[in-house]
ZATI-402089 format. One record per residue (C-alpha): x, y negated, z negated; residue in three letters. Coordinates in steps of 0.1 Angstrom, whole numbers, plus 5000, padded with zeros to 4 digits. Layout:
X|Y|Z|ALA
...
% end
This chain:
6596|6729|1345|MET
6607|6707|1319|ILE
6588|6674|1309|LYS
6614|6648|1307|CYS
6614|6609|1291|LEU
6641|6588|1308|VAL
6661|6565|1289|SER
6654|6535|1308|TRP
6680|6504|1308|SER
6668|6489|1341|SER
6703|6493|1359|GLY
6720|6514|1381|LYS
6729|6545|1364|ASP
6695|6548|1352|SER
6679|6546|1387|ALA
6703|6566|1401|TRP
6696|6595|1373|MET
6663|6590|1382|VAL
6670|6602|1418|HIS
6696|6628|1406|VAL
6670|6644|1384|LEU
6641|6643|1409|ARG
6662|6664|1433|GLN
6670|6691|1407|ARG
6636|6706|1412|GLY
6630|6718|1377|ASP
6623|6686|1362|VAL
6592|6665|1357|ARG
6601|6630|1348|ILE
6568|6614|1329|ALA
6581|6584|1313|GLY
6605|6557|1308|LEU
6614|6544|1274|LEU
6631|6512|1271|THR
6641|6489|1241|THR
6628|6455|1245|ILE
6640|6422|1224|ASN
6607|6413|1209|GLU
6614|6376|1208|SER
6630|6373|1242|ALA
6608|6401|1258|ARG
6635|6413|1275|ARG
6654|6448|1279|VAL
6678|6447|1249|ALA
6715|6440|1262|MET
6706|6439|1299|HIS
6681|6411|1293|ALA
6661|6421|1321|VAL
6627|6402|1321|ARG
6595|6425|1309|VAL
6577|6419|1343|ASP
6608|6432|1363|VAL
6610|6462|1339|VAL
6574|6465|1345|GLN
6576|6464|1383|ALA
6607|6490|1384|GLN
6580|6515|1367|ALA
6555|6506|1390|GLY
6578|6514|1420|ALA
6587|6546|1406|LEU
6556|6557|1397|GLY
6559|6565|1361|LEU
6544|6551|1328|PRO
6566|6529|1309|LEU
6573|6530|1270|TRP
6586|6499|1257|MET
6598|6498|1220|ILE
6600|6463|1207|PRO
6630|6456|1185|ILE
6644|6427|1167|PRO
6675|6405|1175|SER
6698|6409|1163|PRO
6686|6447|1152|CYS
6698|6465|1122|PRO
6706|6503|1129|ASN
6683|6517|1104|GLU
6654|6494|1122|VAL
6665|6505|1156|TYR
6665|6544|1143|GLU
6632|6540|1131|GLN
6619|6527|1162|ALA
6634|6553|1183|MET
6625|6582|1157|GLY
6587|6569|1161|GLU
6592|6571|1200|ALA
6609|6606|1198|VAL
6579|6619|1176|ALA
6554|6604|1201|ARG
6571|6622|1229|ALA
6574|6656|1212|ALA
6536|6652|1205|GLY
6527|6648|1240|GLU
6547|6681|1250|GLY
6581|6661|1259|PHE
6606|6686|1257|THR
6637|6666|1272|HIS
6651|6628|1273|VAL
6677|6620|1298|ALA
6704|6593|1292|PHE
6725|6578|1319|GLY
6757|6579|1302|ASP
6788|6586|1320|LEU
6819|6593|1296|PHE
6816|6582|1264|LEU
6817|6610|1239|GLU
6809|6594|1208|ASP
6777|6579|1223|VAL
6766|6612|1236|ARG
6776|6629|1204|ARG
6756|6602|1185|TYR
6724|6608|1211|ARG
6729|6647|1204|GLU
6730|6643|1165|GLU
6701|6620|1164|ARG
6679|6642|1184|LEU
6691|6673|1167|ALA
6657|6693|1154|GLY
6632|6669|1168|THR
6620|6691|1196|GLY
6635|6671|1223|LEU
6667|6681|1240|THR
6690|6656|1254|PRO
6703|6656|1294|LEU
6732|6637|1305|PHE
6727|6643|1344|PRO
6757|6620|1353|LEU
6782|6627|1324|PHE
6812|6634|1334|GLY
6812|6619|1370|SER
6843|6603|1383|ASP
6828|6566|1380|THR
6848|6553|1412|ALA
6831|6581|1432|THR
6799|6577|1418|LEU
6798|6537|1423|ALA
6805|6543|1463|HIS
6780|6575|1463|THR
6750|6552|1446|MET
6760|6521|1471|ILE
6763|6548|1502|ALA
6729|6561|1489|GLY
6710|6531|1493|GLY
6710|6516|1455|LEU
6708|6480|1455|ARG
6713|6460|1421|ALA
6726|6429|1405|ARG
6748|6421|1376|ILE
6729|6406|1349|THR
6751|6407|1319|CYS
6788|6406|1317|LEU
6814|6403|1287|ASN
6840|6374|1298|PRO
6864|6389|1277|LYS
6871|6415|1303|VAL
6856|6403|1336|ILE
6856|6370|1352|ASP
6824|6350|1345|ARG
6820|6347|1385|GLY
6807|6384|1386|PHE
6773|6372|1373|ALA
6744|6378|1393|GLY
6765|6392|1418|ARG
6755|6424|1443|GLU
6768|6458|1428|PHE
6779|6466|1464|ASP
6811|6477|1481|ALA
6825|6442|1480|ALA
6823|6441|1446|LEU
6843|6472|1438|LEU
6867|6462|1461|ALA
6872|6432|1441|GLU
6872|6447|1405|LEU
6905|6450|1383|SER
6917|6483|1377|PRO
6909|6477|1343|ALA
6875|6476|1351|ILE
6855|6506|1350|ASP
6834|6507|1386|PRO
6804|6511|1367|CYS
6808|6492|1337|GLY
6806|6522|1314|GLU
6828|6503|1286|ARG
6801|6474|1287|GLY
6822|6450|1310|GLU
6789|6447|1330|PHE
6749|6455|1332|HIS
6727|6456|1360|THR
6690|6457|1372|CYS
6684|6479|1400|ALA
6656|6466|1423|TYR
6658|6490|1456|ALA
6669|6524|1463|GLY
6656|6561|1470|PRO
6641|6565|1437|MET
6621|6535|1444|PHE
6587|6536|1468|SER
6598|6501|1476|HIS
6620|6474|1472|GLU
6612|6447|1445|LEU
6611|6413|1454|PRO
6635|6394|1430|ILE
6654|6361|1430|GLU
6686|6354|1411|THR
6678|6323|1384|GLY
6700|6308|1362|VAL
6731|6319|1346|THR
6739|6308|1311|VAL
6763|6322|1282|GLU
6750|6333|1247|ARG
6766|6354|1217|ASP
6795|6355|1237|GLY
6780|6370|1267|PHE
6772|6357|1306|VAL
6736|6363|1314|PHE
6724|6362|1349|THR
6682|6357|1351|ASP
6663|6377|1376|LEU
6628|6367|1384|VAL
6601|6382|1403|MET
6593|6363|1437|SER
6563|6364|1460|ASN
6580|6371|1489|ARG
6569|6398|1510|VAL
6597|6423|1520|ILE
6594|6445|1553|GLY
% end
């Protein structure tokens, strides 16, 4: 049984990866690792609030390691912060780190190079998946997520805040990866077989900043069930 740390973005791919790893039987997920914009108190790039990420961790039954980074973040600062987290993980008996990357070879190679010699082995459980098939599999499997960030240069602003569902997939241009792997959009997962319960979230305001469109998600007091 390997002890695994999960690189957690708050999005659908990270969530589905947890589900896939838990089906394997040889992996014990023992923590989530996420980078947090220290001034905004949100997940880097996805812009998901810290309290939402904490609620996700609670519904997953996993401890959350939040790594604060500045924005913008120089690469050397990022690598130092991640290096310290990797050293901590190795010291606590972790043997693997899992990433939700789907097909970007350069990203995978970067992760492999940075982890070489650290005592942690990278895992890529979803890598090489056909993303159209994967997107439909996630939705059919009960995953629920909402778009929190998109790049308006490649995808219409109207998709901001939308549910990641079959209707959305049907509307996407063929030029858009169904899972947004090229950075077209990012999501926040709030329900699915990996969670013990659905998170009560509500869609907040949508703003455009730094060339991206962000939709805020906030925790609500409504009772689900």
